[in-house]
MDAnalysis code that builds the backbone (N, CA, C; Angstrom):
import MDAnalysis as mda
import numpy as np

u = mda.Universe.empty(498, n_residues=166, atom_resindex=np.repeat(np.arange(166), 3), trajectory=True)
u.add_TopologyAttr("name", ["N", "CA", "C"] * 166)
u.add_TopologyAttr("resid", np.arange(1, 167))
u.add_TopologyAttr("resname", ["MET", "SER", "GLU", "GLU", "ASP", "ALA", "GLY", "ILE", "LEU", "THR", "ASP", "GLU", "LYS", "THR", "MET", "ALA", "ASP", "TYR", "PHE", "GLU", "THR", "VAL", "VAL", "LYS", "VAL", "GLY", "LYS", "ASP", "ALA", "LYS", "LYS", "ALA", "VAL", "SER", "PHE", "MET", "ASN", "THR", "ILE", "LEU", "LEU", "LYS", "HIS", "LEU", "ASN", "ALA", "ASP", "GLY", "LEU", "ASP", "LEU", "SER", "GLY", "CYS", "LYS", "VAL", "LEU", "PRO", "GLU", "HIS", "LEU", "GLY", "LYS", "LEU", "ILE", "ALA", "LEU", "ILE", "ASN", "THR", "GLY", "THR", "ILE", "SER", "ASN", "ASN", "MET", "ALA", "LYS", "THR", "GLU", "VAL", "PHE", "ASP", "ALA", "MET", "TYR", "ALA", "THR", "GLY", "LYS", "ASP", "PRO", "GLU", "VAL", "ILE", "VAL", "GLU", "GLU", "LYS", "GLY", "LEU", "LYS", "VAL", "VAL", "SER", "ASP", "THR", "GLY", "VAL", "ILE", "GLU", "GLU", "ILE", "CYS", "LYS", "LYS", "VAL", "VAL", "ALA", "GLU", "ASN", "PRO", "GLN", "VAL", "VAL", "ALA", "ASP", "PHE", "LYS", "LYS", "GLY", "LYS", "ASP", "ALA", "ALA", "LEU", "GLY", "ALA", "LEU", "VAL", "GLY", "LYS", "THR", "MET", "LYS", "GLU", "THR", "LYS", "GLY", "LYS", "ALA", "ASN", "PRO", "VAL", "MET", "VAL", "ASN", "GLU", "ILE", "LEU", "ARG", "LYS", "ILE", "ILE", "GLY"])
u.atoms.positions = np.array([
    [0.826, -1.201, 0.003],
    [-0.025, 0.011, -0.003],
    [0.942, 1.217, -0.013],
    [0.530, 2.199, -0.789],
    [1.325, 3.428, -0.881],
    [1.140, 4.213, 0.426],
    [2.019, 5.163, 0.610],
    [1.970, 6.020, 1.805],
    [0.738, 6.879, 1.720],
    [0.382, 7.358, 0.575],
    [-0.829, 8.120, 0.401],
    [-2.062, 7.281, 0.746],
    [-2.138, 6.063, 0.199],
    [-3.282, 5.249, 0.574],
    [-3.384, 5.026, 2.029],
    [-2.283, 4.683, 2.654],
    [-2.222, 4.428, 4.102],
    [-2.752, 5.667, 4.867],
    [-2.353, 6.799, 4.398],
    [-2.733, 8.091, 5.034],
    [-4.253, 8.287, 4.983],
    [-4.847, 7.994, 3.801],
    [-6.261, 8.127, 3.651],
    [-7.008, 7.186, 4.566],
    [-6.498, 5.940, 4.604],
    [-7.240, 4.928, 5.366],
    [-7.053, 5.032, 6.891],
    [-6.068, 5.696, 7.313],
    [-5.760, 5.794, 8.749],
    [-6.015, 7.195, 9.321],
    [-6.497, 8.122, 8.454],
    [-6.691, 9.561, 8.839],
    [-7.739, 9.651, 9.949],
    [-8.777, 8.851, 9.893],
    [-9.852, 8.757, 10.862],
    [-9.998, 7.393, 11.370],
    [-10.282, 7.223, 12.633],
    [-10.528, 5.922, 13.224],
    [-11.635, 5.131, 12.554],
    [-12.696, 5.820, 12.177],
    [-13.785, 5.145, 11.556],
    [-13.411, 4.550, 10.250],
    [-12.539, 5.276, 9.476],
    [-12.084, 4.793, 8.201],
    [-11.155, 3.564, 8.405],
    [-10.281, 3.655, 9.362],
    [-9.338, 2.543, 9.648],
    [-10.129, 1.280, 10.149],
    [-11.142, 1.496, 10.943],
    [-11.990, 0.380, 11.408],
    [-12.795, -0.271, 10.239],
    [-13.310, 0.629, 9.400],
    [-14.015, 0.135, 8.199],
    [-13.159, -0.686, 7.374],
    [-11.874, -0.230, 7.080],
    [-10.914, -0.909, 6.242],
    [-10.596, -2.278, 6.891],
    [-10.337, -2.338, 8.157],
    [-9.982, -3.612, 8.874],
    [-11.101, -4.615, 8.733],
    [-12.349, -4.174, 8.752],
    [-13.459, -5.143, 8.603],
    [-13.540, -5.566, 7.146],
    [-13.366, -4.677, 6.212],
    [-13.401, -5.066, 4.764],
    [-12.351, -6.155, 4.521],
    [-11.104, -5.943, 5.038],
    [-10.073, -6.880, 4.821],
    [-10.325, -8.170, 5.510],
    [-10.844, -8.108, 6.698],
    [-11.218, -9.369, 7.462],
    [-12.209, -10.242, 6.729],
    [-13.226, -9.649, 6.135],
    [-14.279, -10.328, 5.408],
    [-13.791, -10.720, 4.020],
    [-13.188, -9.808, 3.327],
    [-12.768, -10.040, 1.932],
    [-11.469, -10.703, 1.712],
    [-10.633, -10.702, 2.761],
    [-9.378, -11.396, 2.704],
    [-8.458, -10.962, 1.590],
    [-8.523, -9.677, 1.241],
    [-7.640, -9.123, 0.165],
    [-7.483, -7.628, 0.429],
    [-6.382, -7.315, 1.130],
    [-6.064, -5.939, 1.492],
    [-5.894, -5.057, 0.258],
    [-5.231, -5.594, -0.767],
    [-4.970, -4.749, -1.940],
    [-6.291, -4.341, -2.636],
    [-7.187, -5.218, -2.807],
    [-8.514, -4.872, -3.398],
    [-9.292, -3.939, -2.409],
    [-9.154, -4.181, -1.151],
    [-9.878, -3.314, -0.166],
    [-9.377, -1.869, -0.333],
    [-8.065, -1.638, -0.430],
    [-7.518, -0.332, -0.631],
    [-8.049, 0.254, -1.910],
    [-8.047, -0.459, -2.956],
    [-8.498, -0.035, -4.265],
    [-9.968, 0.418, -4.199],
    [-10.830, -0.482, -3.692],
    [-12.243, -0.129, -3.639],
    [-12.543, 1.070, -2.759],
    [-11.881, 1.084, -1.576],
    [-12.161, 2.189, -0.654],
    [-11.607, 3.525, -1.109],
    [-10.379, 3.537, -1.573],
    [-9.758, 4.822, -2.011],
    [-10.207, 5.336, -3.308],
    [-10.790, 4.491, -4.111],
    [-11.175, 5.040, -5.434],
    [-12.672, 5.006, -5.553],
    [-13.307, 3.889, -5.543],
    [-14.753, 3.758, -5.797],
    [-15.625, 4.330, -4.693],
    [-15.379, 3.828, -3.453],
    [-16.220, 4.243, -2.340],
    [-16.055, 5.741, -2.071],
    [-14.810, 6.196, -1.899],
    [-14.580, 7.634, -1.610],
    [-15.042, 8.528, -2.779],
    [-14.961, 8.071, -3.979],
    [-15.448, 8.873, -5.094],
    [-16.943, 9.103, -4.987],
    [-17.709, 7.995, -4.658],
    [-19.145, 8.129, -4.483],
    [-19.496, 9.040, -3.272],
    [-18.804, 8.803, -2.171],
    [-19.112, 9.628, -0.912],
    [-18.740, 11.052, -1.207],
    [-17.598, 11.388, -1.844],
    [-17.224, 12.747, -2.127],
    [-18.228, 13.497, -3.070],
    [-18.689, 12.689, -4.053],
    [-19.588, 13.209, -5.031],
    [-20.888, 13.590, -4.410],
    [-21.288, 12.885, -3.326],
    [-22.550, 13.095, -2.633],
    [-22.361, 13.924, -1.334],
    [-21.117, 14.380, -1.081],
    [-20.847, 15.182, 0.088],
    [-21.099, 14.451, 1.392],
    [-20.826, 13.104, 1.426],
    [-21.051, 12.286, 2.586],
    [-19.756, 11.794, 3.124],
    [-19.775, 11.319, 4.399],
    [-18.673, 10.635, 5.007],
    [-19.134, 9.197, 5.316],
    [-18.321, 8.391, 5.919],
    [-18.691, 6.967, 6.129],
    [-19.976, 6.829, 6.982],
    [-20.236, 7.776, 7.864],
    [-21.399, 7.696, 8.757],
    [-22.683, 7.801, 7.901],
    [-22.635, 8.398, 6.722],
    [-23.804, 8.464, 5.803],
    [-23.846, 7.469, 4.737],
    [-22.894, 6.513, 4.822],
    [-22.763, 5.493, 3.749],
    [-23.624, 4.276, 4.017],
    [-24.363, 3.809, 3.044],
    [-25.200, 2.671, 3.140],
    [-24.427, 1.359, 2.985],
    [-23.235, 1.442, 2.414],
    [-22.387, 0.284, 2.185],
    [-21.695, -0.210, 3.418],
    [-22.100, -1.279, 3.978],
    [-21.458, -1.755, 5.244],
    [-20.098, -2.349, 4.886],
    [-19.129, -2.230, 5.798],
    [-17.803, -2.828, 5.501],
    [-17.898, -4.318, 5.269],
    [-18.799, -4.997, 5.966],
    [-18.924, -6.450, 5.730],
    [-19.369, -6.712, 4.313],
    [-20.314, -5.867, 3.791],
    [-20.761, -5.983, 2.456],
    [-19.662, -5.794, 1.424],
    [-18.870, -4.745, 1.665],
    [-17.779, -4.500, 0.735],
    [-16.773, -5.654, 0.753],
    [-16.521, -6.189, 1.916],
    [-15.676, -7.363, 2.031],
    [-16.265, -8.565, 1.255],
    [-17.532, -8.727, 1.342],
    [-18.217, -9.831, 0.622],
    [-18.044, -9.575, -0.892],
    [-18.173, -8.343, -1.312],
    [-18.066, -8.049, -2.713],
    [-16.697, -8.406, -3.252],
    [-15.678, -8.138, -2.486],
    [-14.307, -8.500, -2.845],
    [-14.151, -10.038, -2.906],
    [-14.758, -10.706, -1.933],
    [-14.717, -12.152, -1.936],
    [-15.359, -12.770, -3.142],
    [-16.496, -12.095, -3.577],
    [-17.202, -12.596, -4.798],
    [-16.301, -12.469, -6.050],
    [-15.535, -11.418, -6.105],
    [-14.612, -11.292, -7.217],
    [-13.590, -12.356, -7.142],
    [-13.004, -12.501, -6.012],
    [-11.839, -13.464, -5.849],
    [-12.216, -14.937, -6.018],
    [-13.535, -15.201, -5.758],
    [-13.977, -16.614, -6.017],
    [-14.429, -16.791, -7.495],
    [-14.438, -15.759, -8.260],
    [-14.883, -15.835, -9.628],
    [-16.357, -15.823, -9.847],
    [-17.136, -15.507, -8.747],
    [-18.558, -15.455, -8.896],
    [-19.021, -14.317, -9.790],
    [-18.353, -13.177, -9.679],
    [-18.597, -12.064, -10.528],
    [-17.287, -11.482, -11.056],
    [-17.401, -10.753, -12.089],
    [-16.170, -10.121, -12.633],
    [-15.833, -8.863, -11.908],
    [-14.587, -8.502, -11.987],
    [-14.131, -7.230, -11.271],
    [-14.914, -6.005, -11.874],
    [-15.086, -6.037, -13.189],
    [-15.770, -4.925, -13.834],
    [-17.243, -4.801, -13.400],
    [-17.886, -5.954, -13.286],
    [-19.250, -5.992, -12.848],
    [-19.366, -5.523, -11.423],
    [-18.410, -5.946, -10.607],
    [-18.427, -5.582, -9.175],
    [-18.255, -4.074, -9.037],
    [-17.374, -3.456, -9.808],
    [-17.082, -2.039, -9.669],
    [-18.213, -1.151, -10.141],
    [-19.011, -1.685, -11.039],
    [-20.060, -0.855, -11.606],
    [-21.454, -1.334, -11.024],
    [-22.006, -2.289, -11.701],
    [-23.389, -2.629, -11.377],
    [-23.650, -3.024, -9.923],
    [-22.789, -3.922, -9.365],
    [-23.066, -4.442, -8.011],
    [-22.796, -3.252, -7.007],
    [-21.630, -2.638, -7.087],
    [-21.283, -1.623, -6.138],
    [-22.303, -0.459, -6.191],
    [-22.710, -0.073, -7.408],
    [-23.681, 1.035, -7.500],
    [-25.013, 0.629, -6.805],
    [-25.437, -0.620, -6.970],
    [-26.652, -1.031, -6.336],
    [-26.440, -1.065, -4.766],
    [-25.303, -1.507, -4.353],
    [-24.987, -1.542, -2.903],
    [-25.038, -0.184, -2.368],
    [-24.430, 0.799, -3.051],
    [-24.308, 2.183, -2.608],
    [-25.740, 2.795, -2.473],
    [-26.564, 2.498, -3.429],
    [-27.912, 3.059, -3.477],
    [-28.817, 2.470, -2.477],
    [-28.740, 1.154, -2.229],
    [-29.676, 0.453, -1.467],
    [-29.196, -0.006, -0.029],
    [-27.874, -0.283, 0.058],
    [-27.360, -0.863, 1.248],
    [-27.477, -2.346, 1.307],
    [-27.905, -2.923, 0.171],
    [-28.107, -4.409, 0.138],
    [-26.776, -5.139, 0.138],
    [-26.904, -6.431, 0.618],
    [-25.779, -7.365, 0.567],
    [-25.497, -7.667, -0.940],
    [-24.199, -7.694, -1.242],
    [-23.811, -7.948, -2.697],
    [-24.313, -9.279, -3.158],
    [-24.333, -10.323, -2.286],
    [-24.819, -11.647, -2.773],
    [-26.252, -11.584, -3.190],
    [-27.092, -10.785, -2.437],
    [-28.498, -10.634, -2.796],
    [-28.613, -9.897, -4.157],
    [-27.805, -8.830, -4.297],
    [-27.838, -8.095, -5.646],
    [-27.438, -8.985, -6.808],
    [-26.348, -9.690, -6.641],
    [-25.929, -10.615, -7.740],
    [-26.997, -11.619, -8.096],
    [-27.694, -12.157, -7.091],
    [-28.774, -13.166, -7.300],
    [-29.971, -12.459, -7.954],
    [-30.344, -11.298, -7.418],
    [-31.578, -10.611, -8.001],
    [-31.345, -10.196, -9.451],
    [-30.104, -9.751, -9.781],
    [-29.837, -9.318, -11.157],
    [-29.328, -10.323, -12.117],
    [-29.103, -11.548, -11.575],
    [-28.566, -12.660, -12.365],
    [-27.163, -12.361, -12.920],
    [-26.270, -11.896, -12.068],
    [-24.968, -11.451, -12.512],
    [-23.832, -12.433, -12.350],
    [-24.137, -13.635, -11.958],
    [-23.041, -14.613, -11.731],
    [-22.335, -14.902, -13.045],
    [-21.007, -14.983, -12.884],
    [-20.194, -15.259, -14.063],
    [-20.468, -16.697, -14.521],
    [-20.516, -16.846, -15.828],
    [-20.719, -18.169, -16.473],
    [-19.364, -18.841, -16.539],
    [-19.257, -20.013, -15.810],
    [-18.032, -20.735, -15.888],
    [-18.265, -22.160, -16.424],
    [-19.408, -22.360, -16.963],
    [-19.699, -23.660, -17.569],
    [-18.955, -23.746, -18.909],
    [-18.027, -24.680, -18.955],
    [-17.125, -24.825, -20.100],
    [-17.906, -25.075, -21.369],
    [-18.983, -25.900, -21.252],
    [-19.737, -26.203, -22.487],
    [-20.516, -25.054, -23.031],
    [-21.073, -24.214, -22.117],
    [-21.776, -23.018, -22.577],
    [-20.809, -22.063, -23.261],
    [-19.697, -21.815, -22.637],
    [-18.730, -20.900, -23.123],
    [-18.125, -21.372, -24.415],
    [-17.883, -22.706, -24.532],
    [-17.324, -23.219, -25.738],
    [-18.268, -23.054, -26.923],
    [-19.588, -23.262, -26.727],
    [-20.543, -23.065, -27.830],
    [-20.563, -21.583, -28.270],
    [-20.588, -20.675, -27.376],
    [-20.530, -19.245, -27.717],
    [-19.249, -18.897, -28.432],
    [-18.077, -19.381, -27.988],
    [-16.839, -19.157, -28.659],
    [-16.830, -19.730, -30.062],
    [-17.374, -20.890, -30.300],
    [-17.512, -21.547, -31.649],
    [-18.283, -20.566, -32.553],
    [-19.400, -20.058, -32.044],
    [-20.190, -19.182, -32.824],
    [-19.446, -17.946, -33.188],
    [-18.747, -17.333, -32.212],
    [-17.976, -16.111, -32.463],
    [-16.871, -16.366, -33.529],
    [-16.195, -17.464, -33.377],
    [-15.176, -17.872, -34.313],
    [-15.753, -18.006, -35.729],
    [-16.838, -18.669, -35.852],
    [-17.509, -18.915, -37.164],
    [-17.964, -17.600, -37.776],
    [-18.396, -16.687, -36.964],
    [-18.947, -15.384, -37.508],
    [-17.832, -14.338, -37.811],
    [-16.574, -14.650, -37.441],
    [-15.489, -13.657, -37.543],
    [-14.186, -14.349, -38.228],
    [-14.366, -14.843, -39.449],
    [-13.244, -15.547, -40.053],
    [-12.055, -14.619, -40.368],
    [-12.257, -13.380, -40.657],
    [-11.134, -12.414, -40.902],
    [-10.343, -12.178, -39.633],
    [-11.106, -12.059, -38.489],
    [-10.361, -11.841, -37.225],
    [-9.602, -13.108, -36.868],
    [-10.127, -14.227, -37.028],
    [-9.421, -15.486, -36.793],
    [-8.165, -15.554, -37.675],
    [-8.341, -15.210, -38.943],
    [-7.171, -15.250, -39.850],
    [-6.061, -14.274, -39.416],
    [-6.516, -13.121, -38.966],
    [-5.527, -12.142, -38.431],
    [-4.751, -12.682, -37.206],
    [-5.498, -13.380, -36.310],
    [-4.844, -13.941, -35.170],
    [-3.835, -14.990, -35.538],
    [-4.235, -15.834, -36.552],
    [-3.310, -16.886, -36.973],
    [-2.074, -16.311, -37.693],
    [-2.201, -15.128, -38.180],
    [-1.018, -14.457, -38.864],
    [-0.162, -13.727, -37.869],
    [-0.555, -13.882, -36.563],
    [0.294, -13.298, -35.480],
    [-0.159, -11.975, -34.856],
    [-1.300, -11.589, -35.276],
    [-1.866, -10.336, -34.666],
    [-2.585, -10.687, -33.382],
    [-1.901, -10.552, -32.267],
    [-2.479, -10.924, -30.959],
    [-3.624, -10.112, -30.555],
    [-3.713, -8.869, -31.083],
    [-4.934, -8.026, -30.708],
    [-6.161, -8.683, -31.236],
    [-6.057, -9.475, -32.267],
    [-7.237, -10.118, -32.857],
    [-7.952, -11.005, -31.813],
    [-7.137, -11.700, -31.025],
    [-7.685, -12.518, -29.948],
    [-8.536, -11.645, -28.979],
    [-7.986, -10.518, -28.643],
    [-8.724, -9.575, -27.769],
    [-10.059, -9.231, -28.365],
    [-10.108, -9.045, -29.679],
    [-11.364, -8.691, -30.338],
    [-12.334, -9.848, -30.220],
    [-11.833, -11.125, -30.358],
    [-12.746, -12.255, -30.279],
    [-13.243, -12.449, -28.777],
    [-12.292, -12.180, -27.842],
    [-12.745, -12.227, -26.448],
    [-13.790, -11.208, -26.199],
    [-13.633, -9.993, -26.695],
    [-14.574, -8.941, -26.568],
    [-15.943, -9.291, -27.120],
    [-15.932, -9.907, -28.317],
    [-17.204, -10.332, -29.005],
    [-17.855, -11.388, -28.147],
    [-17.097, -12.341, -27.600],
    [-17.647, -13.434, -26.735],
    [-18.272, -12.774, -25.471],
    [-17.562, -11.890, -24.871],
    [-18.020, -11.281, -23.646],
    [-19.338, -10.471, -23.939],
    [-19.455, -9.864, -25.097],
    [-20.653, -9.162, -25.545],
    [-21.783, -10.117, -25.660],
    [-21.485, -11.265, -26.245],
    [-22.559, -12.314, -26.419],
    [-23.079, -12.828, -25.084],
    [-22.190, -12.852, -24.130],
    [-22.619, -13.318, -22.804],
    [-22.982, -12.212, -21.844],
    [-23.089, -10.981, -22.385],
    [-23.442, -9.809, -21.590],
    [-22.440, -9.614, -20.436],
    [-21.236, -9.943, -20.660],
    [-20.097, -9.747, -19.720],
    [-20.099, -10.861, -18.589],
    [-20.835, -11.886, -18.699],
    [-20.953, -12.844, -17.693],
    [-19.987, -14.053, -17.771],
    [-19.368, -14.208, -18.966],
    [-18.394, -15.285, -19.134],
    [-17.116, -15.048, -18.365],
    [-16.532, -16.101, -17.886],
    [-15.231, -16.008, -17.237],
    [-14.217, -15.690, -18.323],
    [-13.599, -14.476, -18.309],
    [-12.753, -14.056, -19.409],
    [-11.432, -14.960, -19.539],
    [-10.985, -15.542, -18.450],
    [-9.830, -16.400, -18.536],
    [-10.191, -17.651, -19.324],
    [-11.368, -18.199, -19.056],
    [-11.816, -19.384, -19.733],
    [-12.105, -19.085, -21.207],
    [-12.673, -17.948, -21.470],
    [-12.984, -17.527, -22.844],
    [-11.643, -17.477, -23.637],
    [-10.629, -16.915, -23.084],
    [-9.313, -16.774, -23.723],
    [-8.775, -18.166, -24.052],
    [-8.804, -19.055, -23.073],
    [-8.291, -20.377, -23.233],
    [-9.063, -21.230, -24.298],
    [-10.342, -21.082, -24.196],
    [-11.210, -21.872, -25.158],
    [-11.068, -21.365, -26.558],
    [-10.961, -20.014, -26.725],
    [-10.803, -19.493, -28.112],
    [-9.449, -19.961, -28.662],
    [-8.387, -19.951, -27.851],
    [-7.085, -20.434, -28.327],
    [-7.173, -21.944, -28.735],
    [-7.910, -22.706, -27.967],
    [-8.051, -24.169, -28.278],
    [-8.833, -24.329, -29.585],
    [-9.868, -23.546, -29.749],
    [-10.750, -23.692, -30.936],
    [-9.933, -23.279, -32.257],
    [-9.287, -22.154, -32.152],
    [-8.541, -21.655, -33.263],
    [-7.336, -22.531, -33.598],
    [-6.756, -23.000, -32.583],
    [-5.619, -23.950, -32.753],
    [-4.376, -23.266, -32.868],
])
């Protein structure tokens, strides 16, 4: 953690206590620092609030981090859709993920079918990748993620596309 981050998190006892709880529940100090010092504080500052006016409980922020680390939701989904709903409602992130159907798809068969479709629909991009243009794979991953509305596990998508293309 940078000196600046440490200063922000320890400036007030309530902030330090909040941080400790987030880390205890989420078991990832690095992500806790990132979420608190960027996303949480950005929202609070924009609304002119401090932690006492915040609906996001530290236990809930810790759970959100745990959901990312277990692969249940993507980091991007957590930072936007889930956190925004937590901030607005104070709800538990697991409840929000369930209500909105945001769980990451990690079913190899489902992802493989979507990847095959994307490969079949984009022969030029596949040809570019085979010619050594690595950015083409990123384009295919992006198209696959779009097909799954961002719910596919991106690591699995990458591996499966490489296997399909050969």
